[in-house]
C-alpha positions, 0 to 999 in steps of 0.5 A: 685508139691510134693505129699500130705501125704495121696497121698503117703499112697494111692500110697503105698497101690496101689503098695502093691496091684499091686505087691501082685496080679500081676495086671499090666504087661508091655504093658498092656492097661487098660480101667479105669471105671470112674463114676465121684465119688471120688473113680474112680477119685482117682483110675485114679489119682494114676494110672496116676501118677504111669504110669509116674514113673513106669519102667513098661509101661502101657496105661490108656484108661479112660471110662465113661458110660452115662446110661441115668440118668436125668440131667446127665452131664459128661462135668466136667469129660471130662474137668478133663481128657482133662487137664491131656492130656487124651481123655474120651470115653463117652459111652451113653446107656440108661439102666436107663429106663430099670432099672426103668421098671424092679425094683419095687418102693422103691427097690434099683437100684444098683444091676441091674444097676451095671450088666448093666455097667459090661456088657457094660465095657466088650464090650468096653474093647473089642472094645477099645483093652484093656486087663484089666479093672480097677475098683475103689472098695476100702478096705471099699467096700470089708469089707461090701461086706464080711459082706453082703454075710456072713449075707444075703447070707450065703457065706464067700467071699468078692471082688476079688482084680483080677478077670477073667471073666466067658468067660475067656477073661476079667480081672478085677483089683481093685488097691484100694483094700487096700485103706481106704475111709477116705483116698480116701475122704481126697485126693478127697477134697484136689484136688477138683476132680469135682464129678458127683452126682448120684441122682438115687443111693441116692434116693433108698439106698440098705437097706441091705448095709445100715444096714451093714454100720450102724452097722459097723459105730457103731462098729468102734465108739467103736473099731476104728481099726475094719475095718483094722482088718477085712481087715487083716482077709481077708489075714489071712485065716485058711481053716481048721477052716471053715466048707467047706468039698470041701475045706478040700479035696482040700487042703488034710486037715486031722484034724485042729491044735490049733491056739496057737501051730505050729507043732514044739510047738506040738512035744515039748509039747508031749515030755513034757507029755511023761516025 
């Protein structure tokens, strides 16, 4: 079956991320975290296709965490993987009850829930002999995270495309980091991926994230390229134009240069002034 245009575009974006950040090497055994949402389905679909085409040989180990949420049924995901020749490892661990007991009424579950998931994934990575963990975060997640940190945490950071955990053993990769959410939605809809709903997330939205999403949506309505420009900014950093003394010292910066002039232009301008 020929690949869809949106699929080819997403595959190019994934290839760019894999090459740019050296995400996958020969004989890697990659745990692919599958929540049953559109992002993780797209991640697995693209990596599976790549593994069949690429000269670099790597193995995918699909994993789903059942956190004990009410009425959760992973059987559509199990069937999807079976049809593609994969066994889905389902890890059942009731973190939902713990999260409900810890989070006050009206507050979002997302942060604590994701920390539990990350700890479980690290453990499973060891148990299943995987040397990398692939997550389905995409371009729009990176942009929202950048703005959340900037506005609410006073930090200039986004999602790293490749992360080594604090223990130095677990490597997390985000192959979809250049992929746009609209493209992922289109691919997911085209293939009819059997989405597993997360009623818990929708019942308690993160107020700060919603504020950023609403603002971005309004800005994008007036400036359609805003998300693409924000992503480009993450790859076009001017350290000398930031206010981090540690960064200045680490890079041995002495003084910032103007954006409009490179060193050769500066020399030429000085000569003109002297004459």
